[in-house]
N, C-alpha and C positions, 0 to 999 in steps of 0.2 A: 504493500500500500504506500502511496505517496504521502508526504507530509502536506504538501500544497500542490495544487494543480490548477492551471488556467486553461480554459477551453474556449477559443475564439472570443476572447474578451475585447470589447471595444468601449470607448468612452467618447462622448460628444459634448463639446462645450461651445456655446455661442454659435451653434450651427456648424462647427468645424470638428472633424474627427481628430482628437488628440491622441487616441490609441485605437488601433484597428486590427482585429483578428489575431490577437496575441495568444499563443498557446505554448505553455511550457510546464514542466513538472519538476518538483524539488523533492529529493529523497529525505527521509528522516535523518537528522543530524548533519545534513549537508550545508555548506556555505555556498549560496548562489549569489553571484554578483551581477547587478544590472548596470551596464555601462552604455555610454553613448554621449553624443554632444548635448549641449543645453537644448531643452525643448524636445528631446527624443521620446519622452514618455516614461522616464524612470520613476519619478515621484508619483505620477498618475497610476502606474502599475501597482505601487505599494498601497496607494489609497484605495484602489479597487479591491485588493486583497483584504484590506482592513474594513471594507464596507463603508468608507468615508465618502464615496462618490458613486453615483448611479452608473451602471454599466450594462452592456449587452454581454451575452455569453455566460459562462458558468465558472465560478470559483469554488473549488473543492478544498476543504480543510480537513485533513485526516480522513479523506474519503467521503465526507459529508458535504452536501451542497450547502454552501455558506448562506444561501438565501433562506434556508430552513432554520438558521440559527438566529436568535435575537442578538441585539448588539452586545449585551452583557455576556452571552454564551460565546460569541465570537471573540470578545476581548479576553475571556478566560483561556482561549486557545492560542491567540496571537497577540503579542504586545507590540506597540508602535513606539519607536523613538524618532520623533520628527527632527528635521534639520535645525529648526529654531524652536526648541521646546519652551513652553511658558513655565518660568520658574519664579513664582512670587518672591520678591526679595526679602520680605519680612517673615516668611514662613520658615519654620525650622526644618532642618534636613530630615529629621525623623517624621515630622508631619507630612512632608512632601512625599517621602517614600511610602508612607501609609496610604496615600492616595491610590497607589497601585492595587489596593485591596477593593476598590470601589466595585469592580465587576462581580465580586463575590458576595456583595451585600444586597439584601433586598431593599427596595425603596424605603427610605426613612429609618432603616436599621442602623444600629451602632456597631462598631467593631467589637469582635469577641476575642477571646484569648488566642484562637488560631490565627486570626488576622494580625494581631500584635506580634505573634511568634514569627509569622512569615516575613513581616517587615523587618523585625530584628535580625532574622537570618540573612536577609538581603543586605542590610547594613554591614553585617559582619563579613559577608562574602566579598564585599567590595571595599573593605577596610575603611568604613565610614563610621564605625561605632563611636570613635572619639570625637567625631564632628556632629553627632546626632542633634545636639542642642544649638548648633550654630545656625544663624539665618542664612538662607540660600544666597542672599545678596553679598555675603562676605566671602564666598568661596572663590577659589581660583578656577580658571577654565577647566583644568583637568579634574579638580574635585567636583565641579558642577556636572561634568560629563559622567563621572562615576555615580553621582546621585541620580541622574536621569536613568542610567542603566539599572540602578538598584530599584527604582520605582517600577521599571519594566519587569524585573525579576520577581518583585513582590506579587505580581499578578499570577505567578506560577504558570507561565504559558508554556506551550510546547514549541513555539517558534517566536522569533523576534524579527521585526521589520525595521531596518535602520536606513534613514535617509541622510546620506552624507554625514556619517557619524564623526568625522574628524575635521569638518570644514572650518571650525573656529579654533582649532588647536595648533600649537607649534609642533615642530617635527618630533620632539621627544614625546610630547603628550599624544600625538597621533599614534606613534608606535605603541605606547602603553595602552591606549584605548583599544586598538585592534588586537593586541596580544591578550588583553583582558577578555574580550568577546570570544576569541579563539579558545582560551582556557575554559570559559564557561560552557562553550559548545562541547569541548572534550569531556568535562566533568559531569555536565547535566544532560548531554545529548540534545541540546537545543538545536533547532533548525534555524538558520540565519539566511535572510534575504536582504541584501544591502545594495542600495544605489550608491555607487562610488565613482569618483572622478580620478583618483590616483591609481593609474593602471599598474604601476609597479606593486603597490599594496594589494591590488586585485590578484596579481600573479602569485604573491606570497601566501595569501590566505584562502582564496576561493577554490572550491572543488570544481565548480562549473561557472561559466561566464555566459551571460545572455546580452548580446549587443542589439540595442534598439536604435533606430534611426527613423526620423519622420513619423514616429508613432507606430512603427512596425518592428517586429522582431526579424532581424536580418541574419543572425548567426547565433548558434548555441554550441557549447562544447567545453572541453577542458581548456584551461588557460592557453596552452600552446596552440590549440586549434583556432582560437578566436583572436588572441592578441598577436596578430600578424600585421606586418607593415602594410600590406596591400589592403586588408579589410579596414584597418584603422584609418589609413590615409584616405580611403574612398568615402568613409562615412563621417569622419571628423573634419574633412576638408583641410587637413594639415599634413605637413611632412613629419613622419614619425620614424624613429629608429627603435628596433626591438633587439636587444643585446642579450647574449647568454653569459651570465657572470657566475661561473662555477656551477652550472646547473640551475641557477635561478634567473628568471627573466627580468630584465630591466627595460622599461619603456621610457624613452627620452625624446624630446623634440629633435627633429632633423633640420637640415638647411633646405629651405624652399628654393626651388629653381627660379632664377631671375631671368626674365626675358631680355634678350639683348636688343 
C-alpha cells in the first residue's frame, strides 16, 4: 500500500489550471521531493494533499480516498509545515507545540493527559524542553524551525508535508533542519513530501524526485534519473551543471551561452 497517492489531480484558480493531471505515488517512509521552477505547482500539490485547496482527481492517504476523511481525520494522518508558518510571538513554545494536538480534540474539548504527553514528547525529541517557556518571538530561526516541526510531530501523523523547509535559514541551520527531518523519518518511519529549491539537498536526502513544470509532472524517479542537466536546463530555463562528488550529486549553476 502507498502512503500517499495522487491520481490525475488538477487545480484551477482564477480560470487558469495551476496543476493539471498530476499522478504520483509515495511509499511509506519515503522522502519524495517536489522540484521545479517558481510557479511549477509544488506548493499547490502539497495543498491538494492536505485538503487546503479544491481539486479534481483523487488523493489517497494510506489507501483511503482523502475526500472521505474530515479535515481533522486528514490532519491526524498528514501534518503540514508551511513555508511561512504563523508563529504568534507572545505564545510560549510549549503552547505553540500543543496546538498540534488540535486535530485530536473534539470541538470545545480541552487537552487531556495524552495530549500533554504527546506535546512533551515532541518537545523532547527536538531538544526544545529547555525552551518550553520561552515566547516564540524570542527564538532564533533554527529554534523556531524546530518548534514548527515539533508542532507537526505532536499531531502524531504518518506523513509530513514540508514547503521549502529551509528557505529562511542559513547554511548551517539548513543542514541541521534537513538532517533532523531525515533522522525522524528513520526513527519514526515518517513519510516526507517536501517542495524544495536546493537541488543538491534534494540529491542528498530524497529517495524519489518529482519534477513539475507549468503545473504538470514532467519527470519522476531516483535523484540520478531526474537531476540531469538536460531535464533541469529545459524546465528551469537555466544553464545547470550536475557534478558527481565522490558518489554524491552536486547541482550548481553553469555558464549560459552568450550570443555573439
